[in-house]
C-alpha positions as CSV (number, residue, x, y, z in Angstrom):
1,X,0.0,0.0,0.0
2,X,1.0,3.6,-0.6
3,X,2.6,5.7,2.1
4,X,0.1,8.3,1.3
5,X,-3.3,8.4,3.0
6,X,-6.4,7.4,1.0
7,X,-7.8,10.9,1.4
8,X,-4.9,12.3,-0.6
9,X,-5.9,10.2,-3.7
10,X,-9.5,11.1,-3.2
11,X,-8.6,14.8,-3.1
12,X,-6.6,14.5,-6.3
13,X,-9.5,12.8,-8.2
14,X,-11.9,15.4,-7.0
15,X,-9.6,18.3,-8.1
16,X,-9.2,16.7,-11.5
17,X,-13.0,16.2,-11.9
18,X,-13.6,19.8,-10.9
19,X,-11.3,20.9,-13.7
20,X,-12.9,18.6,-16.2
21,X,-16.4,20.0,-15.7
22,X,-19.8,18.4,-16.1
23,X,-20.6,16.0,-19.0
24,X,-17.0,14.7,-19.2
25,X,-15.3,11.4,-18.5
26,X,-11.6,10.7,-18.0
27,X,-10.3,7.3,-19.0
28,X,-6.8,6.1,-18.1
29,X,-5.2,2.7,-18.4
30,X,-2.5,1.2,-16.1
31,X,1.0,0.7,-17.4
32,X,1.5,-2.5,-19.4
33,X,4.0,-5.2,-18.5
34,X,7.2,-4.9,-20.6
35,X,9.1,-8.0,-21.7
36,X,12.8,-8.0,-20.7
37,X,13.8,-11.2,-22.6
38,X,12.0,-14.2,-23.8
39,X,9.6,-15.2,-21.0
40,X,10.7,-12.7,-18.3
41,X,9.5,-9.2,-17.7
42,X,10.9,-6.1,-16.2
43,X,9.9,-5.4,-12.7
44,X,6.5,-3.8,-12.9
45,X,6.1,-0.1,-12.1
46,X,2.7,1.6,-12.3
47,X,2.1,4.5,-14.7
48,X,2.8,7.7,-12.7
49,X,-0.5,9.4,-13.7
50,X,-2.5,6.2,-12.9
51,X,-0.8,5.9,-9.5
52,X,-1.2,9.6,-8.7
53,X,-5.0,9.2,-9.0
54,X,-5.4,5.7,-7.3
55,X,-2.3,4.4,-5.5
56,X,-3.2,1.1,-7.2
57,X,0.0,-0.9,-8.1
58,X,-1.4,-3.6,-10.4
59,X,-1.3,-4.0,-14.2
60,X,-4.3,-4.7,-16.4
61,X,-6.5,-2.0,-15.0
62,X,-8.4,1.0,-16.3
63,X,-10.0,3.9,-14.3
64,X,-12.9,6.1,-15.3
65,X,-13.6,9.4,-13.5
66,X,-17.2,10.5,-14.3
67,X,-18.2,13.8,-12.6
68,X,-21.8,13.8,-11.4
69,X,-22.5,10.0,-12.0
70,X,-25.3,9.2,-9.5
71,X,-24.0,5.7,-8.9
72,X,-20.5,6.9,-8.1
73,X,-17.8,9.0,-9.9
74,X,-14.8,6.7,-9.6
75,X,-15.0,3.4,-11.5
76,X,-12.2,0.9,-12.0
77,X,-11.8,-2.2,-14.1
78,X,-9.2,-4.7,-12.7
79,X,-8.2,-8.3,-12.7
80,X,-10.3,-10.7,-10.7
81,X,-9.0,-12.7,-7.8
82,X,-7.4,-15.9,-9.1
83,X,-5.9,-18.3,-6.5
84,X,-3.8,-20.2,-9.0
85,X,-2.3,-17.1,-10.6
86,X,-1.8,-15.5,-7.2
87,X,0.3,-18.5,-6.2
88,X,2.6,-17.8,-9.1
89,X,2.6,-14.0,-9.4
90,X,1.3,-12.5,-6.1
91,X,-1.9,-11.4,-4.6
92,X,-4.5,-9.3,-6.4
93,X,-7.0,-6.8,-5.0
94,X,-9.8,-7.9,-7.2
95,X,-12.9,-5.7,-7.7
96,X,-14.0,-6.0,-4.0
97,X,-10.5,-5.0,-2.8
98,X,-10.5,-2.0,-5.2
99,X,-13.7,-0.7,-3.6
100,X,-12.6,-1.5,0.0
101,X,-9.0,-0.5,-0.1
102,X,-8.6,2.0,-3.0
103,X,-11.8,4.0,-2.7
104,X,-13.5,3.1,-6.0
105,X,-17.3,3.6,-6.1
106,X,-17.7,0.7,-8.5
107,X,-15.3,-1.9,-9.7
108,X,-15.7,-4.5,-12.5
109,X,-13.6,-7.3,-13.9
110,X,-11.2,-6.1,-16.7
111,X,-12.6,-8.9,-18.9
112,X,-16.0,-7.1,-18.9
113,X,-14.7,-3.7,-20.0
114,X,-15.9,-3.9,-23.6
115,X,-19.5,-4.6,-22.4
116,X,-19.6,-1.9,-19.7
117,X,-17.4,1.1,-20.7
118,X,-19.4,2.2,-23.8
119,X,-22.4,2.8,-21.4
120,X,-20.2,4.9,-19.2
121,X,-19.0,7.0,-22.1
122,X,-22.4,7.4,-23.7
123,X,-24.0,10.8,-23.1
124,X,-20.7,12.5,-22.2
125,X,-19.7,15.4,-24.3
126,X,-15.9,15.3,-23.7
127,X,-13.5,12.4,-23.2
128,X,-10.2,13.2,-21.4
129,X,-7.5,10.8,-22.4
130,X,-3.7,10.6,-22.6
131,X,-3.8,10.1,-26.4
132,X,-0.6,8.6,-27.8
133,X,0.8,7.2,-24.5
134,X,-0.6,3.7,-25.3
135,X,-1.6,3.5,-29.0
136,X,-3.2,0.0,-28.6
137,X,-5.4,1.4,-25.9
138,X,-6.3,4.4,-28.0
139,X,-7.6,2.0,-30.7
140,X,-9.7,0.2,-28.1
141,X,-11.1,3.6,-27.0
142,X,-12.1,4.5,-30.5
143,X,-13.8,1.1,-30.8
144,X,-15.9,1.9,-27.8
145,X,-16.9,5.3,-29.2
146,X,-17.7,3.7,-32.6
147,X,-20.0,1.2,-30.8
148,X,-21.9,4.2,-29.4
149,X,-22.0,5.9,-32.8
150,X,-23.4,2.8,-34.4
151,X,-26.5,3.2,-32.2
152,X,-27.1,6.9,-33.0
153,X,-30.4,6.1,-34.8
154,X,-31.6,4.4,-31.6
155,X,-30.8,7.7,-29.7
156,X,-27.3,7.0,-28.4
157,X,-25.1,10.1,-28.1
158,X,-21.4,9.8,-28.6
159,X,-18.9,12.3,-27.3
160,X,-18.0,15.1,-29.6
161,X,-14.6,16.2,-28.1
162,X,-11.5,14.4,-27.2
163,X,-9.3,16.3,-24.7
164,X,-5.7,15.8,-23.6
165,X,-5.9,14.7,-20.0
166,X,-2.2,15.5,-19.5
167,X,-2.7,19.3,-19.5
168,X,-4.9,19.2,-16.5
169,X,-3.4,16.3,-14.6
170,X,0.2,17.3,-15.0
171,X,-0.5,20.8,-13.7
172,X,-1.9,19.1,-10.5
173,X,1.2,16.9,-10.2
174,X,3.5,19.9,-10.4
175,X,2.4,21.2,-7.0
176,X,3.4,18.8,-4.2
177,X,1.3,18.4,-1.1
178,X,2.6,18.2,2.5
179,X,2.2,14.4,2.4
180,X,4.1,14.2,-0.9
181,X,6.9,16.3,0.5
182,X,7.3,14.0,3.5
183,X,8.0,11.1,1.0
184,X,10.3,13.3,-1.1
185,X,12.3,14.4,1.9
186,X,12.8,10.8,3.0
187,X,13.8,9.7,-0.6
188,X,16.3,12.6,-0.6
189,X,17.8,11.7,2.8
190,X,18.2,8.0,1.8
191,X,19.8,9.0,-1.5
192,X,22.2,11.4,0.3
193,X,23.3,8.6,2.6
194,X,24.0,6.5,-0.5
195,X,26.3,9.2,-1.9
196,X,28.1,9.5,1.5
197,X,28.6,5.7,1.5
198,X,30.1,5.9,-2.0
199,X,32.5,8.6,-0.9
200,X,33.5,6.7,2.2
201,X,34.3,3.5,0.3
202,X,35.9,5.0,-2.8
203,X,39.5,4.1,-3.5
204,X,41.7,3.6,-6.6
205,X,41.4,0.1,-8.2
206,X,37.7,-0.3,-7.4
207,X,35.4,-0.6,-10.4
208,X,32.7,1.9,-11.0
209,X,30.0,-0.8,-10.6
210,X,31.3,-1.5,-7.1
211,X,30.4,2.0,-6.1
212,X,27.1,1.5,-7.9
213,X,26.5,-1.6,-5.8
214,X,27.1,0.3,-2.6
215,X,24.6,3.0,-3.7
216,X,21.9,0.4,-4.5
217,X,22.6,-1.4,-1.2
218,X,21.8,1.8,0.6
219,X,18.6,2.4,-1.4
220,X,17.3,-1.0,-0.7
221,X,18.2,-1.3,2.9
222,X,16.3,1.9,3.6
223,X,13.1,1.1,1.7
224,X,13.7,2.4,-1.8
225,X,12.9,-0.7,-3.9
226,X,14.7,0.6,-7.0
227,X,16.7,3.6,-8.2
228,X,14.6,6.4,-9.8
229,X,16.7,6.1,-13.0
230,X,19.8,4.3,-14.3
231,X,22.7,5.3,-12.0
232,X,25.7,7.1,-13.5
233,X,29.1,6.3,-12.0
234,X,31.6,7.8,-14.3
235,X,35.3,8.1,-13.4
236,X,38.0,10.0,-15.3
237,X,37.0,10.9,-18.8
238,X,33.7,9.0,-18.3
239,X,32.5,11.9,-16.2
240,X,32.5,13.9,-19.4
241,X,29.8,11.6,-20.9
242,X,26.5,13.0,-19.7
243,X,24.5,9.8,-19.7
244,X,27.2,7.3,-19.1
245,X,25.7,4.1,-17.6
246,X,28.1,1.3,-18.4
247,X,29.8,1.8,-15.1
248,X,32.5,-0.8,-15.9
249,X,35.8,1.0,-15.7
250,X,38.4,0.5,-12.9
251,X,38.8,3.9,-11.1
252,X,42.3,5.3,-11.2
253,X,44.3,7.2,-8.6
254,X,44.1,10.9,-9.4
255,X,40.8,10.8,-11.2
256,X,37.5,12.3,-10.3
257,X,34.3,10.2,-10.2
258,X,30.9,11.6,-11.0
259,X,27.9,9.8,-9.5
260,X,24.4,10.7,-10.5
261,X,22.0,8.5,-8.6
262,X,18.7,8.8,-6.7
263,X,16.4,6.4,-5.0
264,X,12.6,6.1,-5.7
265,X,10.3,5.8,-2.7
266,X,6.6,5.1,-3.2
267,X,6.9,6.4,-6.8
268,X,8.7,9.6,-5.8
269,X,12.2,10.3,-7.1
270,X,15.3,11.8,-5.6
271,X,18.0,13.0,-8.0
272,X,21.5,13.8,-6.7
273,X,24.9,14.3,-8.4
274,X,28.1,14.5,-6.6
275,X,31.7,14.6,-7.9
276,X,34.7,13.7,-5.8
277,X,38.3,12.5,-6.1
278,X,38.7,8.7,-6.2
279,X,41.6,9.0,-3.8
280,X,40.0,11.6,-1.5
281,X,42.1,14.6,-2.5
282,X,41.4,17.1,-5.3
283,X,44.2,18.2,-7.5
284,X,44.6,22.0,-8.0
285,X,43.0,21.8,-11.5
286,X,40.1,19.6,-10.3
287,X,39.6,21.9,-7.3
288,X,39.4,25.0,-9.5
289,X,36.8,23.5,-11.8
290,X,34.9,22.0,-9.0
291,X,34.7,25.2,-7.0
292,X,33.6,27.1,-10.1
293,X,30.7,24.7,-10.6
294,X,29.8,24.8,-6.9
295,X,29.8,28.6,-6.9
296,X,27.5,28.6,-9.9
297,X,25.2,26.2,-8.1
298,X,25.1,28.4,-5.0
299,X,24.2,31.4,-7.2
300,X,21.5,29.4,-9.0
301,X,19.8,28.1,-5.8
302,X,19.8,31.6,-4.4
303,X,17.4,32.6,-7.2
304,X,14.8,29.9,-6.4
305,X,11.9,31.6,-4.7
306,X,8.2,32.5,-5.4
307,X,7.9,34.9,-8.3
308,X,11.2,34.1,-9.9
309,X,11.0,32.6,-13.4
310,X,12.0,29.1,-14.3
311,X,15.1,30.2,-16.2
312,X,16.5,32.4,-13.5
313,X,18.8,29.6,-12.0
314,X,20.1,28.8,-15.5
315,X,20.9,32.4,-16.2
316,X,22.7,32.7,-12.8
317,X,24.8,29.6,-13.7
318,X,25.8,30.9,-17.1
319,X,26.9,34.2,-15.5
320,X,29.1,32.6,-12.9
321,X,30.5,29.9,-15.2
322,X,31.5,32.2,-18.0
323,X,33.2,34.6,-15.7
324,X,35.1,31.8,-14.1
325,X,36.1,30.1,-17.4
326,X,37.5,33.4,-18.6
327,X,39.6,33.8,-15.4
328,X,40.9,30.2,-15.9
329,X,41.8,30.9,-19.5
330,X,39.4,28.3,-20.8
331,X,37.4,30.9,-22.7
332,X,38.6,34.0,-24.5
333,X,36.9,37.3,-25.3
334,X,34.5,39.4,-23.2
335,X,31.9,38.0,-20.9
336,X,29.1,39.5,-23.0
337,X,30.5,37.9,-26.2
338,X,30.9,34.5,-24.6
339,X,27.3,34.6,-23.4
340,X,25.9,36.0,-26.6
341,X,27.8,33.5,-28.8
342,X,27.2,30.6,-26.3
343,X,30.9,29.6,-26.5
344,X,30.6,28.1,-23.0
345,X,28.4,25.3,-24.5
346,X,31.5,23.3,-25.4
347,X,31.9,22.8,-21.6
348,X,28.3,23.2,-20.4
349,X,25.8,21.9,-22.9
350,X,22.7,21.1,-20.8
351,X,20.0,23.0,-18.9
352,X,20.5,23.7,-15.2
353,X,17.5,21.7,-14.0
354,X,14.1,20.0,-14.4
355,X,10.9,19.4,-12.4
356,X,11.1,16.6,-10.0
357,X,8.4,14.4,-8.6
358,X,6.9,11.0,-9.5
359,X,9.1,11.0,-12.6
360,X,12.7,12.0,-12.3
361,X,12.1,14.4,-15.2
362,X,8.7,15.3,-13.9
363,X,5.7,16.7,-15.7
364,X,4.7,20.3,-15.9
365,X,5.0,23.2,-18.4
366,X,8.2,25.2,-18.3
367,X,6.6,28.0,-20.3
368,X,3.2,29.6,-20.3
369,X,2.1,31.7,-23.2
370,X,5.7,31.5,-24.4
371,X,7.0,33.1,-21.2
372,X,9.1,31.2,-18.6
373,X,6.8,30.0,-15.8
374,X,7.0,31.7,-12.5
375,X,8.0,29.6,-9.5
376,X,5.4,28.9,-6.9
377,X,5.4,27.2,-3.5
378,X,5.1,23.4,-3.7
379,X,7.1,23.1,-6.9
380,X,10.3,20.9,-6.7
381,X,13.1,21.2,-9.1
382,X,16.7,20.2,-9.6
383,X,19.6,22.6,-9.8
384,X,22.5,20.8,-11.6
385,X,25.3,22.9,-13.3
386,X,28.3,21.2,-14.6
387,X,31.5,21.5,-16.6
388,X,32.8,18.8,-18.9
389,X,36.2,19.3,-20.5
390,X,36.6,16.4,-23.0
391,X,39.9,14.5,-23.0
392,X,40.4,15.4,-26.7
393,X,39.6,19.1,-26.3
394,X,42.6,20.6,-28.1
395,X,41.6,24.2,-27.5
396,X,42.6,24.1,-23.8
397,X,45.8,23.4,-21.8
398,X,46.2,19.6,-21.4
399,X,46.1,20.0,-17.6
400,X,42.3,20.6,-17.8
401,X,41.4,17.8,-20.2
402,X,39.3,14.9,-19.0
403,X,37.9,16.8,-16.0
404,X,34.1,16.4,-15.6
405,X,32.1,17.9,-12.7
406,X,28.4,18.1,-12.0
407,X,26.7,19.0,-8.7
408,X,23.0,18.4,-8.4
409,X,20.5,19.0,-5.6
410,X,16.7,18.8,-5.3
411,X,15.2,22.2,-4.3
412,X,11.7,22.9,-3.0
413,X,10.1,26.3,-3.6
414,X,8.7,27.4,-0.3
415,X,6.5,30.4,0.7
416,X,9.5,32.4,1.7
417,X,12.2,31.1,-0.6
418,X,13.5,27.5,-0.9
419,X,14.5,24.3,0.8
420,X,17.4,22.1,-0.4
421,X,16.0,18.6,0.2
422,X,19.3,16.9,-0.5
423,X,21.5,19.0,1.9
424,X,22.7,15.9,3.7
425,X,25.0,15.0,0.8
426,X,28.4,16.8,1.3
427,X,29.5,19.0,-1.5
428,X,32.1,21.5,-0.4
429,X,35.7,20.6,-1.1
430,X,36.6,20.7,2.6
431,X,33.6,18.5,3.6
432,X,34.3,15.9,0.9
433,X,38.0,15.6,1.7
434,X,37.3,15.5,5.4
435,X,34.7,12.7,5.0
436,X,36.9,10.7,2.7
437,X,39.9,11.1,5.0
438,X,37.9,9.5,7.8
């Protein structure tokens, strides 16, 4: 069962139905199983939108939200109880359990959906769906609508509009409740401990995957059943590969190692990046690059507050990085020229952050009416500047080549400013070196 109270899911469903208006229906399928190889499947994870509205963890289910329906507004189709299948694959809630434990007003076997759901759709003017997310389900939906259309001469009324559910639902998900934030704080704390563990155990000669194993160990032993995304453990030049996930290189004395890893707790993600020396001591060049990235992150986090726009942290990062790169001799020209020409992009080629929540790159618009969105309390974002000097970058002094640094924290927008959820993961040069020395 979810860590969230049942009332939280009921509140979300009601908020969505209030936005949908009368004469509408929302229809959303559960995530399908995905085959890993031959007759085995990947570990099942519920679709984030589906889970957000129900807390229901099983596959082969469909929910309908029907504002104003006299018999009940929340209807679910799910698998029936099956003793033999439950012996093999685990217990099922069944329709009765869906009503008793998940708050559905009505629940029916998923095998009866073709007979029942056209009657739920009939008479509704608008259908809210996540069109394109599951094409096979989209085809089934159109089949149900065509069943209604075929009965038009008998007085059946098919819906005239199909609306994207994502626009309404994802705006709800962008603002985290107090109960959601409790889970995200815990996920952040567990993930920070994992990074501390990696720093404590790092030494030359270990393989990157050995540090990854320590991180996963910390996730699992504290209740995160899986990482929120594929962990990155890149040492040496591998730290300059943004999405490096092979994690199979032996770590060398004198190299940095960049770890981007976060646990997932009850479908909520943490997302932390730390970079530290394999041997526990920064070289002068590593320290210079690292401190510059850290200074830019401090400047970016300081901009996070209600009323600031989404791009403010990124602009702060660019300002600090460009000035620092000019002082180090890695860029030439004036600060204004470097920013206008984006010459810094050879070393910093990604954005400074993203929304964070049930998905590590969470839902929510970044612009409204072509303007950067203003930050509001309850939003959670990452702040993750970096510098990556490729080992074959001939435009810089060889002493800088192969240094990759990224520092990432999860930041909540509060009523008065911000809260860094991942503060427990050390990130100053002195704190990292002191921890690793112990």
